[in-house]
C-alpha positions in Angstrom: 0.0 0.0 0.0 1.3 3.4 -0.9 0.6 6.0 1.8 -0.2 9.4 0.5 1.4 12.4 2.1 -0.9 15.3 1.7 -2.5 18.1 3.7 -5.7 17.7 1.7 -8.5 15.7 3.3 -12.1 15.7 1.9 -14.8 16.0 4.5 -18.1 14.1 4.0 -21.2 15.5 5.7 -23.7 12.8 6.7 -27.1 13.4 8.2 -26.7 11.0 11.1 -25.0 7.8 9.8 -21.3 8.9 9.5 -20.0 6.0 11.6 -22.0 3.4 9.7 -20.7 4.9 6.4 -17.1 4.9 7.6 -17.3 1.2 8.7 -19.0 0.2 5.4 -16.4 2.0 3.2 -13.4 0.7 5.3 -14.7 -2.8 5.0 -15.0 -2.5 1.2 -11.7 -1.0 0.2 -8.4 -2.8 0.9 -5.7 -0.9 2.8 -8.4 1.1 4.7 -8.9 2.0 8.4 -10.8 4.2 10.8 -8.2 6.5 12.4 -10.4 8.1 15.1 -13.9 9.2 16.0 -14.8 12.1 18.3 -18.4 12.3 19.4 -20.6 15.3 20.1 -20.6 16.2 23.7 -23.7 16.8 25.9 -26.2 19.2 24.3 -26.0 21.5 27.3 -22.6 22.8 26.1 -23.8 24.5 22.9 -27.2 24.9 21.2 -25.7 23.4 18.0 -25.2 20.1 19.9 -28.9 19.7 20.7 -30.0 16.1 19.7 -26.5 15.2 18.5 -25.0 13.7 21.7 -23.1 10.5 20.8 -23.1 11.1 17.1 -19.9 11.7 15.1 -18.5 15.2 15.5 -15.4 14.3 13.6 -14.4 11.0 12.1 -11.1 10.3 10.4 -10.6 7.4 8.1 -8.4 6.3 5.2 -9.7 4.5 2.1 -6.9 2.7 0.1 -4.4 5.3 1.2 -6.7 8.4 0.7 -7.6 10.3 3.9 -11.1 11.5 4.6 -12.9 13.3 7.4 -16.6 13.0 8.1 -19.3 14.2 10.5 -22.9 13.8 11.4 -24.2 17.3 10.6 -27.9 16.8 10.3 -30.1 17.4 7.3 -29.0 20.9 6.4 -26.7 19.7 3.6 -26.8 16.6 1.4 -24.6 15.0 -1.2 -25.1 15.9 -4.9 -23.7 14.4 -8.1 -21.5 17.5 -8.4 -19.0 15.7 -6.2 -18.0 12.0 -6.7 -15.3 9.6 -5.8 -13.6 7.8 -8.6 -12.5 4.2 -8.2 -10.0 3.1 -10.9 -10.5 -0.6 -11.4 -8.0 -3.1 -12.7 -10.5 -5.3 -14.5 -14.2 -6.2 -15.0 -14.3 -8.3 -11.9 -13.2 -5.3 -9.8 -15.8 -3.1 -11.5 -18.5 -5.7 -10.8 -17.5 -6.0 -7.1 -17.5 -2.3 -6.4 -20.6 -1.7 -8.4 -22.5 -4.4 -6.5 -21.4 -2.9 -3.2 -21.9 0.8 -4.0 -24.8 1.1 -6.5 -28.0 1.6 -4.5 -30.0 4.1 -6.6 -30.6 2.6 -10.1 -32.0 5.8 -11.6 -28.6 7.5 -10.8 -26.6 5.0 -12.9 -24.9 6.3 -16.1 -21.5 6.1 -17.7 -20.0 4.3 -14.7 -21.5 6.7 -12.1 -23.6 5.4 -9.3 -24.9 6.5 -5.9 -24.5 4.5 -2.7 -27.0 4.0 0.1 -25.7 7.0 1.9 -26.3 9.3 -1.1 -22.6 9.7 -2.1 -21.8 9.5 -5.8 -19.1 7.2 -7.2 -17.4 6.7 -10.5 -16.5 3.0 -10.9 -14.2 3.1 -14.0 -11.7 0.9 -15.6 -8.2 2.2 -14.9 -7.5 2.1 -18.6 -10.7 4.0 -19.7 -8.6 6.3 -21.8 -7.5 3.3 -23.9 -11.1 2.2 -24.4 -12.2 5.6 -25.6 -11.2 5.1 -29.3 -13.7 7.4 -31.0 -17.4 8.2 -31.5 -18.5 4.5 -31.3 -16.8 4.1 -27.9 -18.3 7.4 -26.6 -21.7 6.1 -27.8 -21.2 2.8 -26.1 -20.2 4.5 -22.8 -23.3 6.8 -22.9 -25.5 3.7 -23.1 -24.0 2.1 -20.1 -24.9 2.2 -16.4 -22.3 0.0 -15.0 -19.3 -0.1 -17.4 -18.9 -3.4 -19.2 -15.4 -3.4 -20.8 -16.3 -6.0 -23.4 -19.1 -3.7 -24.8 -16.6 -1.1 -25.9 -15.7 -1.4 -29.6 -12.1 -2.1 -30.4 -10.0 0.6 -32.2 -11.0 -1.0 -35.5 -14.7 -0.6 -34.7 -15.3 -4.3 -34.2 -16.8 -5.6 -31.0 -14.2 -6.3 -28.3 -15.6 -9.6 -27.3 -14.9 -11.3 -24.0 
């Protein structure tokens, strides 16, 4: 596992299931771990803590070497498709595995994008997608896919790729 050295750390705002999401993601991606969880203190300390006692004030976790922070912030903000996490997959088996684990909203599936049960958007892509994009026929094939199926991309000569 390569450990990234960076000061950047995306923060994910969950309504009230940050710990469940962290545990799910850490169980899914190799080389992942929960680094720490701080919980909201007693509500009497601040009006913003009302109803949040015991929930995640700050959670830190790493997915396959990438650091993240998360929190339970209530319903004020939700995830949108404008932000997604890309998973570069080695082969179709890896695409299938991540897709099965992360895709929970069928109407959100297109071109390798899916949305998980927590509302977070993911791009489950072949690591060599640039090599598959050989022209208009490949773009058309991609636009017709939910989950990416590598064998459905035409080869550079326009013929089907096959299995």
